N, C-alpha and C positions, 0 to 999 in steps of 0.2 A: 401472518409469519411467525417462524418459530420462537419459541420465547429460548433467551440466553440462560445461562446460568449467569446470577448475581454479580462473580467474579470474573468470568471469562474476558471480557476485555481489558482487565485488568491484568489478567495473568499473562495473555499475549501481549502487553507491552513490557514484560519482560523476556519475550522468547523473539530472536533475532530472524528477519527472515529466509535465512540460510538454512535455519533446524524447521522451520514450518515448511517451507519446499519440502523438506529430507520426509518430514511429518506427512505429509500430504502423498508422497509416494509413499509411504510406507502404510498407510492407513487406508488409501482408495485407491490406488494405483495412479495419483493425476501427476500429470507431466507439464501440464500447460498452465500451470495458474499464474504463472510471474507478465506479466504484460512486455513484450521485446523492443527496443529499440529509446525505451525511458531512463533518466537517472534525475537526479534531485537537481535541482538548479543551485542550490545553498546544503552541500555534505554536512556542515554545520547546524543545519534547520532539517532536516530529512525525513524523520520520526513522526508517526504520529500510525492509530489504532481506531478505527470507525465505523460502521454500518453504509455503504454502498448507496448516496442517491446519483442517478443516472443523468447523464442528460446527450444525446445522442444527432451529429451533423451529418450530413449530405454534402454533395457539391452543390454549388451557387447556381442557381436561375436566376439570369438579372431582372425578367417581370415579376419572378417573386422577391424583390431589393428593400420595397415595404417592409415584408416581415422579419428581416435581416434584421433591426435594430432593439433595441433592450427598450424603444419607449414604446412598440407594439405592444399590447398586452397583452398580446396569444403568443409572443414569442416566450418559447421552452427557456432560452437561460433565464431568461427576468424568473420566467415560472420557478427555476429549479433551484435559483438564488434565493426568493424567497420565501419558498418553501419547507425546504432541507432544514432536518432538526438539528438543532445543535447536536455538537459531538459526532456529525455526519462526514462522510467524504465526499465530494465530489467529483464522479469518476466521468470523461469526458470518450469518447465517440467519437474520433478527429478522421478518421480513415486514413491515418498514417499522415495526414497534408498538414507541412507547414509554411501554408501560402499565405495564413494571418494568422495571431494572435487572441485566444479564444479567452482569456485573462488576464486584464489587465489591471493599473493600481485602483482605481476607482473601484473595479467591481471586487476587486479581494478585500477593501475595507471594508465593502458592503458584509463581507463573508466572512472576516474577522471578527465585525461586531456582532454578527449572528450567529457566532462559537463553530466554525464550522470546523474541522480539526484539520481538513488539509486538502488539496488535488491530487487527482492523477488524470491526465491528460496525455492520448498517444498523436500530439501535435504540439503548435508552440506558443506560447506564453508572447507578451508583447509588456512594454514598462516594465526590460526583467532589471533596471538600473533600479527605480524602486524597490521593483520588487522583492531586491537583495536584503532593504533594509529594513521589511514590514515582517511581522512575526508569521504569518502563513507557508508552512510549509509547500512545496510545490516540486509536483513529477512529471516532466513532461517530456520533448523530444526536441528542446532549445527552442530560440526566441526568433519572433519576427514582429518590423513595427508593422504592417498592414492590421487593420480589423480582423476580425474572426470573416469576415463578408465579403474580404478579395477573395476567398478559393470557394468559403463555405456557408450553408445556410442549417440555424440550428431549425430539426423538426419533428424532434422530440424525448419526452422528459418522463422516467417512473417506471423504462421499459425496458428489458434484456438488451444488455449494447455487447460490443464488441470491443477490446480496448489489450492495443499494441499485439492480437492474438488470442488474447485472453476473453472466454463468457464472463460477464459480469450483469446477473440479476441484482436487482434493488435489495437492500439487505444482504449483501454479501459481507462479510467483513473482510475490512481492507487494511494491511497492513506494510510498513511503509518504514527501512532504514536506508542507511549509504547505501547499500548494496543495489535497492529499486525496490519494487513493488510486489505483493501477491497478494493474490484474494482466493479467500476461504467459502467455500460454498458456506451459507448459513447451518445447513444439517449436522456440518463437521466440526466448529467452534470451537464449541466445548472437550471434545476428544483429543481435538489438534492443539488447545490450550495446555490440557494437564498434561500429555504426550511429553510437549515442547518443551515444558520448565521441567519436567524430569529428565527430559535431552541435553539440556544448559543445563543442571547443576551437574550430572555427571561429566560433561565435558570440561568443565572446569577444574576434575579432578583427574582425567586424561592429560589436558594440559601439562599440567603440572609436572606430572609423572613424565611424558614423554620429553618437557624440557630439562628434568632431573636426568636424563640419558632413557627413559624405557624405549626398550623395541617399539613397532607398531604391531607386527606380526602375534596375532593371538590375541592382539592387546585395544587395538582398533581398527574398524568399528566396533563400538562395545559387544565384548562375547562373556560369556559364564561366566568365567573370571573374572572379567573389567569388573563386572557388577559387585560378585561376591568379593573383592577387593575395595570396592566401594562404599557397598555397607558397613565391612570393618573400620575403614577410615572416618562414617561418620559415626557410629557408636566409638570410637576413638577421642572424637573430639574435634576431629580433623588438623592434627598434628601439621605440624610445618613439614615438606615434601622436599627433599635436600637429594642435591647426588648423591649415590652409595659411596 
């Protein structure tokens, strides 16, 4: 697996998903990196960054019901929960199904104990009342009372999956905030982090100037003039920007 720069994950924690998606378009022409139809269960607890651990579900088949329980030693959900490294993100391919909840409060408690950073799923969770009181940030499609086996069977972990229309490979970098989640191909993470943080910093300057009355024409998105004026502002010690 490609080694990341030592500060890449910390840098990405300072970059919004909006900026990351813009950088992925700019750097690699990628417009399909944000899973569709998901949102944080709690917008006050929505942010995380970490490498993906993948889990895949398929439609349930009743004669395989015994394999659906996490009691079964070969159950992929159990395997993913017990082997995911601390700091990783559990990304779940549920095929968009909301017929059952993949993770409830007990499994979430285990993930919290093991140091998992967050969950992204293109399906439902259950026990969302207790989940809302826990520290695990979760992005999903909604809630459902039945367990996942009401509609789905876990069939694989540690493989490429689809989540909300986005391809996710194990080790890809998952970033999430109040807007949603975005999946950065691992080989692009270092550059997205560096360029994304630079964009965040210059947009602080741009926003302040626009609030002070600056027209966006020729100024935003950042032009050569914008960047020159930004550098001059930095050199001057970042003085307060006020209305003319």
